[in-house]
C-alpha positions in Angstrom: 27.4 6.2 -6.3 29.9 3.9 -4.3 31.7 4.2 -1.3 35.2 2.8 -0.8 37.2 1.9 2.4 41.1 1.0 3.1 41.7 -0.6 6.5 38.3 0.0 7.7 38.5 4.0 7.3 36.5 5.5 4.4 38.8 6.9 1.8 36.3 8.5 -0.7 33.1 8.3 -2.6 32.6 8.0 -6.3 29.6 8.0 -8.3 29.6 5.1 -11.1 26.8 6.2 -13.7 23.9 4.0 -14.6 24.5 4.6 -18.3 28.3 3.1 -17.8 26.8 0.2 -16.3 24.4 -0.3 -18.9 27.0 0.1 -21.5 28.7 -2.6 -20.0 26.6 -4.9 -19.9 24.9 -4.3 -23.3 28.8 -4.7 -25.1 30.4 -7.0 -22.3 28.3 -9.1 -20.3 29.9 -10.7 -17.3 33.1 -8.9 -18.3 31.5 -5.9 -18.1 29.6 -6.3 -14.9 33.1 -7.5 -13.5 34.6 -4.2 -14.6 32.2 -2.2 -13.1 32.2 -4.1 -9.9 35.7 -3.7 -9.5 35.7 0.3 -10.2 35.7 1.5 -6.5 38.6 -1.2 -5.8 40.4 0.0 -9.3 40.0 3.8 -8.4 41.5 3.6 -5.0 44.4 1.7 -6.0 45.4 4.1 -8.5 44.5 7.3 -6.4 46.5 5.7 -3.9 49.8 4.7 -6.6 49.8 7.9 -8.1 49.2 10.3 -5.3 45.9 11.8 -6.1 42.9 13.4 -4.8 39.6 13.5 -6.4 38.7 17.0 -7.6 34.9 16.8 -9.0 32.5 14.5 -10.3 32.5 11.1 -12.4 32.5 11.6 -15.8 31.8 8.7 -18.5 31.5 7.6 -21.7 30.4 4.5 -23.2 33.6 2.3 -22.1 35.2 4.3 -19.3 34.8 6.1 -16.1 37.0 9.3 -15.8 37.8 11.1 -12.4 39.0 14.3 -12.2 42.1 14.4 -9.8 45.0 16.7 -8.7 48.5 15.1 -8.5 50.5 15.5 -5.5 52.4 18.4 -7.4 49.2 20.3 -8.0 48.8 19.5 -11.6 45.4 18.8 -12.6 44.4 15.6 -14.5 42.0 13.0 -15.0 41.9 9.1 -14.1 40.8 7.0 -16.7 39.6 3.5 -15.7 38.9 1.4 -19.0 38.1 -1.9 -19.4 41.2 -3.7 -21.1 40.4 -4.7 -24.8 42.0 -4.7 -28.0 40.8 -1.1 -28.6 42.0 0.1 -25.2 45.3 -1.6 -25.3 46.5 0.9 -28.0 45.3 3.8 -26.5 48.4 4.8 -24.6 50.5 3.8 -27.6 49.0 6.2 -29.8 48.9 9.2 -27.0 52.5 8.3 -26.4 53.5 9.0 -30.4 51.2 12.4 -30.4 52.9 13.4 -26.9 50.5 16.1 -27.2 51.0 17.2 -30.4 47.1 17.6 -31.4 46.0 14.9 -28.8 45.5 14.9 -25.1 48.8 14.3 -23.2 49.5 11.1 -21.5 50.6 11.3 -18.0 51.2 7.6 -16.7 49.8 4.2 -17.7 49.6 1.1 -16.4 49.6 -1.7 -19.0 48.3 -4.3 -16.9 44.8 -2.9 -16.2 44.5 -0.3 -19.4 44.5 2.7 -16.4 45.3 6.1 -17.7 46.4 9.5 -15.9 45.4 12.0 -18.6 46.2 15.8 -18.8 42.9 17.7 -17.8 41.0 19.2 -21.0 37.8 21.6 -20.5 35.2 19.0 -20.9 32.5 21.8 -20.7 34.0 22.7 -24.4 33.7 20.0 -26.9 33.2 20.6 -30.7 29.9 19.2 -30.4 28.9 22.2 -29.0 29.9 24.1 -32.0 26.8 24.9 -33.8 28.6 25.6 -37.2 28.9 22.0 -38.2 30.9 22.8 -41.4 33.3 24.5 -39.0 33.2 21.4 -36.6 34.0 19.6 -39.8 37.4 21.5 -40.8 38.2 21.4 -37.1 38.0 17.4 -37.3 39.6 17.4 -40.8 43.0 19.7 -39.7 43.3 17.5 -36.6 43.0 14.4 -38.6 45.5 15.6 -41.5 47.9 16.3 -38.4 47.4 13.1 -36.2 47.5 11.1 -39.4 51.0 12.3 -40.3 52.7 10.3 -37.9 53.8 7.0 -39.0 51.9 3.6 -36.9 54.2 2.6 -34.3 54.6 -0.9 -33.6 51.9 -3.0 -31.8 48.9 -1.5 -33.2 46.1 -3.1 -34.7 46.3 -2.7 -38.5 43.5 -1.9 -40.9 45.1 -4.7 -43.4 44.1 -7.4 -41.1 40.7 -5.2 -40.4 39.8 -5.4 -43.9 40.6 -9.0 -44.6 38.2 -10.2 -41.2 35.9 -8.2 -42.8 35.7 -9.5 -46.3 35.7 -13.0 -44.6 32.8 -12.3 -42.5 30.5 -10.7 -45.2 29.3 -13.9 -47.3 27.8 -15.0 -43.6 26.5 -11.9 -43.3 24.7 -11.0 -47.1 22.9 -14.5 -46.2 21.2 -12.8 -43.0 20.2 -9.5 -44.6 16.6 -9.9 -45.8 16.3 -6.6 -47.8 17.8 -6.8 -51.2 18.6 -3.3 -51.6 20.7 -3.3 -48.4 22.4 -6.3 -49.1 23.3 -4.7 -52.8 24.7 -2.0 -50.7 26.8 -4.4 -48.1 28.0 -6.0 -51.1 29.2 -3.2 -53.1 30.9 -1.6 -49.8 32.9 -5.2 -49.6 33.8 -4.7 -53.2 35.1 -1.5 -52.8 37.2 -2.4 -49.7 38.4 -5.4 -51.8 40.0 -2.9 -54.3 42.2 -1.4 -51.6 42.5 -4.0 -49.5 45.9 -4.9 -50.8 47.2 -1.4 -49.7 46.2 -0.7 -46.4 48.4 2.0 -45.3 50.9 2.8 -42.2 49.5 5.8 -40.6 48.7 6.5 -37.0 44.7 6.3 -37.0 42.6 7.6 -34.7 39.8 5.5 -35.7 36.8 7.8 -33.9 37.5 11.4 -34.3 33.9 13.0 -33.9 33.1 15.9 -32.4 32.5 14.6 -29.0 36.2 13.2 -29.1 37.4 16.7 -29.3 37.9 19.1 -26.3 39.0 22.4 -26.1 42.2 23.2 -24.1 44.1 26.4 -22.5 47.2 25.4 -24.3 45.4 24.9 -27.8 42.0 25.6 -29.3 41.0 21.8 -29.8 42.8 18.3 -28.9 41.8 14.9 -29.7 41.0 12.4 -27.0 39.9 8.6 -26.8 41.7 7.3 -29.9 41.0 3.5 -30.9 44.4 3.6 -32.8 44.9 1.6 -36.0 47.8 1.3 -38.6 46.3 2.3 -42.1 45.1 4.2 -44.5 44.0 8.1 -43.4 40.6 7.3 -45.7 39.5 5.2 -42.9 39.3 8.1 -40.8 36.3 10.0 -42.5 33.1 8.1 -41.6 32.6 9.8 -38.0 32.4 13.2 -39.2 29.8 12.1 -41.9 28.0 10.2 -39.5 28.2 12.4 -36.5 25.4 15.2 -36.8 24.2 13.2 -39.9 22.7 15.9 -42.9 22.2 14.3 -45.8 22.9 17.7 -47.6 26.2 17.9 -46.1 27.4 14.8 -46.8 29.3 15.4 -50.2 30.5 18.7 -48.8 32.2 17.1 -45.7 33.8 14.1 -47.8 34.9 16.8 -50.4 36.2 18.8 -47.6 38.1 16.4 -45.6 39.5 14.6 -49.0 41.1 18.3 -49.6 42.2 18.9 -46.2 43.6 15.6 -45.8 44.9 15.5 -49.3 43.7 11.8 -50.2 42.8 10.4 -53.2 38.7 10.6 -53.4 38.6 7.3 -54.8 40.5 5.6 -52.6 39.0 7.6 -49.3 35.5 6.3 -50.8 36.9 2.9 -50.8 37.7 3.1 -47.3 34.8 5.1 -46.0 32.5 2.5 -47.7 34.5 -0.3 -45.4 33.9 1.6 -41.8 30.2 1.3 -43.4 30.4 -2.4 -43.7 32.4 -2.8 -40.7 28.9 -1.2 -38.9 26.8 -3.1 -40.9 28.3 -6.6 -40.1 28.2 -5.8 -36.3 24.5 -5.0 -36.7 23.7 -8.1 -38.6 25.7 -10.4 -35.9 23.7 -8.3 -32.9 20.8 -8.8 -34.6 19.9 -4.9 -35.3 19.0 -3.4 -39.0 21.3 -1.1 -40.2 20.3 2.3 -39.5 19.1 4.2 -42.5 21.1 7.3 -42.8 24.4 5.2 -42.6 23.1 3.2 -45.9 22.2 7.0 -47.4 25.7 7.6 -46.9 26.8 5.0 -49.0 24.4 6.3 -51.8 25.7 9.8 -51.6 29.0 8.8 -52.2 28.6 6.8 -55.2 
């Protein structure tokens, strides 16, 4: 918990969750520690600038502190404070393009810090709370079909560049994977990406639409939050719904259902889905971690 002042007067108290601090330490090192240390001042600045008052306890994900607030006109909103990086800098671009249609609505944005003011959804009702995992996958598929119908606006990261980077890093990673079976799967994933990399697509992608990033709202049953947007092929969107709440018996059904709802070519979607496994595997190798077994199982089940 952090107490901060202005002109010697206590203004308010915010909670900085320990898991947010730990995640920032793990993923961002010194920059993450500086971000966490600066959160009280950052919150103070934007509460003043946008004339907001706190309206509940802090919330957080891996990357951001989220403060429930009320605007001067009485509108309930959330203030999202995050470390500006190549993923977060595209978030307001995507949210502006969607303009609340299938996704949370952006109310204000500071490009220097990446701070966002967003409409408040119902954080107590996430798609992760839906017991029927098949229905949850269909909700995600319908949201993706709508969100990816938008052309990507200029200035976003491009899937073609990401794919090329993955292919360039693969030989180095293969030399550091001791298990021949894992090495073969990673090489097969790279081969699949190589087949589609020349046509990376131009749709607006969310990149991280799993059931924890889908919230209920009064104005819509379900809305997407927290995009890490790209310009690319919608087949690159399927991985989170296969990986989240993993069930080996459901992988094929989920893949078939999503490709059907999105109207995707199955072989292209399979290749881009293996591209997501390649992306995760390269991160694992670079961080000195073994790739999780169920993720390798997804590749086997899609073969």
